[in-house]
C-alpha positions as CSV (number, residue, x, y, z in Angstrom):
1,M,2.3,-22.7,26.4
2,G,3.3,-25.9,26.7
3,D,1.6,-28.3,24.1
4,K,-0.9,-25.9,22.9
5,K,-0.7,-25.3,19.0
6,I,-1.7,-22.6,17.4
7,S,-3.1,-22.4,14.4
8,F,-4.7,-19.5,12.0
9,S,-5.6,-18.2,8.2
10,K,-2.6,-17.1,5.5
11,E,-5.1,-13.9,4.9
12,V,-6.0,-13.2,8.7
13,A,-1.2,-13.2,8.9
14,E,-0.8,-11.6,5.7
15,T,-3.7,-9.0,6.0
16,L,-3.2,-7.9,10.3
17,G,0.1,-9.2,11.0
18,L,1.5,-12.9,12.4
19,E,0.9,-11.5,16.2
20,S,-2.7,-10.2,15.8
21,A,-3.6,-13.9,14.2
22,V,-1.9,-15.4,17.1
23,I,-3.7,-13.3,19.5
24,L,-7.3,-14.0,17.7
25,D,-6.6,-17.9,17.7
26,L,-5.6,-17.7,21.4
27,Y,-8.9,-16.2,22.2
28,N,-10.4,-19.1,20.0
29,Q,-9.0,-21.1,22.2
30,K,-10.7,-19.8,25.0
31,V,-7.1,-19.1,26.8
32,L,-7.2,-15.3,27.4
33,D,-9.0,-13.0,30.3
34,N,-10.4,-10.5,27.9
35,N,-12.0,-8.5,32.0
36,S,-9.6,-5.2,31.0
37,Y,-6.9,-4.2,28.9
38,D,-4.1,-5.4,32.1
39,D,-5.8,-8.7,32.3
40,L,-5.4,-9.3,28.4
41,F,-1.9,-8.2,28.0
42,S,-0.9,-10.1,30.8
43,S,-3.2,-14.0,29.6
44,I,-1.3,-13.3,26.4
45,E,2.7,-12.6,27.5
46,E,1.8,-15.6,29.4
47,N,0.3,-18.0,26.9
48,A,2.7,-16.0,23.9
49,K,5.8,-16.3,25.5
50,Y,7.4,-16.0,22.7
51,L,6.3,-12.1,21.8
52,S,7.5,-8.9,23.3
53,A,5.4,-6.7,25.1
54,E,5.9,-3.9,22.3
55,K,4.5,-6.4,19.6
56,I,1.8,-7.7,22.3
57,K,0.8,-4.1,22.1
58,S,1.0,-2.9,18.3
59,A,-1.4,-5.9,17.6
60,I,-4.2,-5.0,20.5
61,D,-4.0,-1.9,19.1
62,K,-4.3,-2.6,15.3
63,L,-6.9,-5.3,16.4
64,V,-8.9,-2.3,18.3
65,K,-8.3,-0.1,15.0
66,Y,-10.0,-3.1,13.2
67,K,-12.9,-3.5,15.4
68,F,-11.6,-7.1,16.2
69,I,-11.5,-5.5,19.8
70,T,-14.3,-3.8,21.0
71,V,-14.2,-1.9,24.7
72,R,-17.0,-2.2,26.2
73,E,-18.8,-0.7,29.4
74,N,-19.8,-2.7,32.1
75,N,-20.9,-1.6,35.9
76,G,-18.5,0.9,35.6
77,K,-15.5,-1.3,33.9
78,Q,-14.3,-1.9,30.8
79,D,-14.6,-5.2,29.0
80,F,-12.5,-6.3,25.9
81,V,-14.1,-8.4,23.8
82,V,-12.3,-10.1,21.2
83,R,-14.7,-11.2,18.1
84,S,-13.4,-14.1,16.5
85,A,-13.4,-15.0,12.5
86,S,-16.4,-17.1,11.6
87,K,-15.7,-20.7,11.0
88,N,-17.8,-22.3,8.5
89,T,-16.8,-26.4,8.8
90,D,-19.4,-27.5,6.3
91,S,-19.0,-27.6,2.8
92,N,-21.3,-26.4,-0.1
93,S,-21.3,-24.9,-3.4
94,L,-22.0,-20.9,-4.3
95,S,-25.3,-19.5,-5.2
96,D,-26.7,-16.7,-6.3
97,E,-27.9,-15.3,-3.2
98,W,-24.4,-15.8,-1.4
99,M,-22.3,-12.3,-0.1
100,P,-19.1,-11.9,1.5
101,S,-19.1,-11.6,5.6
102,N,-18.7,-8.0,6.8
103,E,-15.4,-9.5,8.5
104,T,-14.3,-10.2,4.7
105,Y,-15.5,-6.8,3.8
106,E,-13.1,-5.2,6.9
107,V,-10.5,-7.2,6.0
108,I,-10.4,-6.5,2.0
109,A,-10.8,-2.3,2.9
110,M,-7.5,-2.9,5.1
111,T,-5.6,-2.8,1.7
112,K,-7.1,0.1,0.0
113,I,-9.0,-1.9,-2.7
114,P,-11.6,0.5,-4.1
115,E,-15.3,-0.4,-3.5
116,E,-16.4,0.0,-6.7
117,F,-14.0,-3.0,-8.1
118,I,-14.9,-4.8,-5.5
119,S,-18.4,-4.7,-6.5
120,L,-17.9,-4.8,-10.2
121,K,-15.6,-8.3,-9.2
122,L,-18.1,-9.5,-7.1
123,K,-20.4,-10.3,-9.9
124,E,-17.7,-12.3,-12.1
125,F,-16.5,-14.1,-8.9
126,K,-20.0,-15.4,-8.2
127,I,-20.5,-16.0,-11.8
128,Y,-17.9,-18.2,-12.6
129,W,-18.2,-20.8,-9.4
130,V,-21.7,-20.9,-9.4
131,E,-20.9,-22.0,-12.9
132,R,-18.5,-24.4,-11.6
133,G,-20.3,-25.9,-8.7
134,Q,-17.1,-26.8,-6.5
135,Q,-18.1,-26.9,-2.8
136,K,-15.9,-24.8,-0.1
137,N,-16.0,-24.4,3.5
138,N,-14.1,-21.2,2.6
139,W,-15.3,-18.9,0.3
140,N,-14.6,-15.7,2.1
141,S,-10.9,-16.6,2.2
142,T,-11.5,-17.4,-1.6
143,F,-12.9,-14.0,-2.5
144,I,-10.7,-12.3,-0.3
145,D,-7.7,-14.4,-2.4
146,F,-9.9,-13.7,-5.6
147,I,-10.0,-10.2,-4.9
148,R,-6.4,-9.6,-4.0
149,R,-5.1,-11.5,-7.4
150,E,-7.0,-9.2,-9.3
151,W,-6.6,-5.6,-7.7
152,A,-2.5,-7.1,-8.8
153,K,-3.0,-7.4,-12.0
154,E,-5.2,-4.4,-12.4
155,L,-2.5,-2.4,-11.0
156,N,-0.1,-4.0,-13.1
157,S,-1.9,-3.5,-16.5
158,N,-2.2,0.3,-15.8
159,K,1.1,0.5,-15.6
160,S,1.8,-0.8,-19.1
161,I,-0.6,2.1,-20.4
162,P,1.2,6.1,-20.8
163,H,-0.1,8.2,-18.3
164,V,0.1,11.7,-17.2
165,I,2.0,12.2,-14.1
166,D,-0.6,12.5,-11.0
167,E,-0.2,15.7,-7.9
168,N,0.3,12.3,-5.5
169,W,2.4,10.8,-7.2
170,Y,5.5,9.1,-5.6
171,P,8.8,6.9,-7.2
172,D,8.5,3.6,-6.4
173,D,11.7,2.5,-3.7
174,D,13.8,0.8,-5.9
175,V,14.3,4.0,-7.7
176,F,15.6,5.4,-3.9
177,D,18.0,2.6,-4.4
178,I,19.4,3.2,-7.8
179,L,19.8,6.7,-6.3
180,N,22.2,5.3,-3.5
181,L,24.3,4.0,-6.0
182,S,24.9,7.2,-7.1
183,E,25.3,8.6,-3.4
184,I,22.6,10.7,-3.5
185,T,20.3,10.3,-0.5
186,K,15.9,9.4,-0.3
187,D,16.5,12.8,1.5
188,S,18.1,14.7,-1.3
189,A,16.0,13.0,-3.6
190,V,12.5,14.0,-2.7
191,K,13.8,17.8,-2.3
192,Y,13.7,17.9,-6.1
193,L,9.8,16.1,-6.0
194,S,7.6,19.1,-5.9
195,E,9.2,20.7,-9.2
196,F,9.2,17.3,-10.8
197,I,5.5,17.0,-10.3
198,L,4.2,20.7,-11.3
199,Y,6.7,20.7,-14.6
200,W,5.3,17.3,-15.8
201,K,1.5,18.0,-14.8
202,D,2.0,21.6,-16.6
203,K,3.3,19.9,-19.3
204,G,0.5,17.3,-20.0
205,A,2.6,14.5,-21.0
206,A,1.9,11.0,-20.1
207,F,4.3,8.2,-20.1
208,T,5.0,4.9,-18.5
209,T,8.5,6.0,-17.4
210,W,8.0,8.2,-14.9
211,N,10.6,6.3,-12.2
212,S,13.1,6.2,-15.5
213,K,12.2,10.1,-15.6
214,F,12.4,11.0,-11.8
215,I,16.1,9.6,-11.5
216,D,17.3,11.2,-14.2
217,H,16.2,14.6,-13.2
218,V,17.3,14.2,-10.2
219,K,21.1,13.0,-11.2
220,R,20.9,15.9,-13.7
221,R,19.8,18.5,-10.4
222,H,21.9,17.2,-8.0
223,M,25.0,17.7,-10.5
224,M,24.4,20.7,-10.8
225,N,24.1,21.5,-7.5
226,N,27.0,20.0,-6.4
227,N,29.4,21.2,-9.5
228,L,27.7,24.7,-11.2
229,G,26.7,26.3,-7.6
230,D,23.7,28.7,-7.3
231,N,24.5,31.8,-9.4
232,E,22.2,33.1,-11.8
233,E,23.2,31.9,-15.2
234,N,23.2,28.3,-14.1
235,K,19.4,28.5,-12.9
236,K,18.5,28.5,-16.6
237,Y,19.2,24.4,-16.3
238,S,17.5,23.6,-14.2
239,E,14.5,23.1,-16.0
240,P,13.5,19.0,-15.7
241,G,12.9,19.4,-19.3
242,K,15.0,18.0,-22.0
243,Y,15.9,21.5,-23.2
244,K,18.5,23.9,-20.8
245,Q,16.9,26.9,-21.4
246,D,13.3,28.8,-20.6
247,F,10.9,28.7,-23.8
248,K,11.1,32.1,-24.3
249,T,14.6,32.3,-23.7
250,R,14.7,29.9,-26.8
251,K,11.7,32.4,-29.0
252,N,14.1,35.1,-28.5
253,D,17.3,33.3,-29.1
254,N,18.9,34.4,-32.3
255,T,22.9,33.5,-32.0
256,W,22.5,31.1,-35.0
257,A,22.0,34.1,-37.2
258,K,25.4,35.4,-37.0
259,E,26.5,31.7,-38.2
260,I,25.0,33.0,-41.5
261,N,27.1,34.9,-43.8
262,L,25.4,36.5,-46.9
263,D,28.1,38.4,-48.3
């Protein structure tokens, strides 16, 4: 690439990936040939020799998926139009009428943050910055950072509130790391996930420690499968809760009476 310098925003790199950010900046520098897919691919290879063919293809696919690259029919040929992020070099204060750009919404949408949350936080964002009167030339980037921080706080605050298990619940990656220390693979642990969710969903209990409960459940089930075998007598120990027998068996159990001497 010679002396050509690459510059891009942190937000683009974090959201789309480093390779996609590089391609967008090369397009802004008007060094890419976008007459066809092959021309676009070759010009990226020529100007970014440090990117492998596989990474270039993956980056192009991602940019097409999120409509940063669009395919346009032109006299029977396909032109690949690369859309650059709009730039604003003039600093200004935020007004009551300000709204994030369409590109900003598209970037935020990649993070799967609910639209209702974004709309609610937009009002808070505007009130804060309108009252401050500070001048910026990157309000869209500022809004993206604000939404990401607020969503992270929202997720963290919910973890401290007891909640019933969701049918789509899935353990954190740390859970499998901990189980791996006990020589229990991720594939083995996931086999017990459905029964774990079903049991606690039926119970309706609310906890903040679902990860810990799942670790205990997997260890218990794994140990029983290894040590107790598959006979019918031992199946009563497979319940995820603290009891080793089902409710009906416990209810009809009168062995305690044998220990009482009435004579």
